[in-house]
Structure formats: C-alpha cells, structure tokens
Residue, then its C-alpha position, 0 to 999 in steps of 0.5 A: x705691364x709697362x709701355x702700352x702698344x698705342x702711342x700718342x702723336x703728341x705724347x708726353x714723352x716726346x713733348x720736348x720735341x714738338x714744343x721745340x718744333x711744332x711740325x715734328x709730329x707731322x714730319x715723324x708720321x711719314x716714317x714707320x714706327x721703330x724701336x731700339x735696343x735701348x727702348x726695349x731695355x727701358x720697357x723691360x726695366x719699367x715692367x720690373x719696376x711696375x712688378x716691384x711696386x705692385x707686389x712689394x708686400x707679396x714676395x711669392x707673387x713677385x718671385x713667380x712673375x719676376x722669373x718670366x721677366x728674367x728670361x728676356x734676352x735684355x734682362x740684366x741683374x742691375x735692373x732688380x737693384x734699380x727696381x728695388x731702389x725705385x720701389x723703396x723710394x715710392x714706399x718711403x713717400x707713401x709712409x709720409x701720408x697720414x693714411x695709406x695712399x692709393x698707389x696705381x701703376x701704369x696709369x693712362x692719362x689724357x691731356x688732350x685739352x691742352x695738346x690735341x690727341x695728347x695722352x701718356x702713361x704715368x709710371x706711378x700715381x699716388x693719391x692720399x691726404x688731398x695730395x697727388x704725386x706722379x712718379x716717372x722712372x728713367x732707366x737710361x744709362x747714357x748719362x742724360x740728366x732728366x730733371x723734374x723741374x720744368x720737365x714738359x713730360x712731367x707737366x703733361x702727366x701732371x695735367x692728365x693725372x689731375x684731370x683724371x683724379x680731380x675728385x680725389x684731390x682738392x684744388x689748393x692742395x699739394x701736387x708733386x712730380x718726381x723723376x727717378x733715375x737709379x742708374x745715375x743715382x738721381x731723384x728729382x722732385x718738384x711741387x706745384 
C-alpha cells in the first residue's frame, strides 16, 4: 500500500528543503530516520485513498480490505470521506477521456537525471488520449496550503512520470499535475 519503506536522499517530497538549502540532505543524514503521528496518519489516509481508487468498482473487495485499515489505531471516519472525494475526483477526470485511461496508483518514478539519486512515489498516474496526469493527495489538517502551481514536488513527479511513461505520451500533448487536499476542500491543477 502507500508510502514505501525506502526514501530517497533527495526525494520529491522534501524538494522544497534541498532547493532552498542544498546542504540539507547531508545535514539531515546525520540524524536517525524518524516519523511522527502526523506522518503515520497521512500514510494510513493514503492507503485508504489508494484502496478506493484501485477498487472503486468492486465494493466487496473494497469492504474486505478496508476492514483491516479501519483497525489501525490512527483510523478516523473522516478518512473515508476524504478518500471518497479524492477517488470521485480522479474518476471524474477519467470520464473526460475519449477512451478509458490507464489509472495506476503508488507509482515509483525516477528523476535522477535532474536530481542525483532522486526518486519518489506518485499517488496516482493517469494516461490516455496522449495525456499524462499525476495526482498527489494531501491529508494534512494543519491548514498548510499546497499549490500545484510551481510546486517542486509535483514538478519532479511529473519529470519522473514523463520519463517512465514517455512511450505512451506524445511530446507535444497535455501533461497536468493535480494536488488534492479534501480536508481543506482544495483542489489545484496545473498544465505543462
């Protein structure tokens, strides 16, 4: 499910730090890896979102797999609401295609050609009609606004996804990135 165990030294999700301070990856390497209750909650919310997208047309499978996620100590019922909004948003985008697009969740992408050892995991990639769309779910409730426009994380995901799926997307066709933050009722998109 969501959030791989391996994290890049210069991953997409911490790009805002190392772009502001190039020494930060080296400095951070001296500290042991750690997590927080917020990160764990976000990981669980991402897992629920991934499940909704993967099983949106199979209610039995969704219900079966959802039961185990609902047993997690950090589970909150609002995660289901957010996951449904996120999944509905992705499916609505899919309806805009001439033919049903390929929808892939938790796709590891490599952007090491622009950031040494750089890789990350796109929450969702949609390809069809010569278009590439990447989606990033934000669960945080602290009111921190994340915008798809100028977002270094989304830019790196887009570069990695474009490299990975280049045979399926023509050079001059549409590429879009979307941030979705249901907890604050925000959806942001940018085309490139």
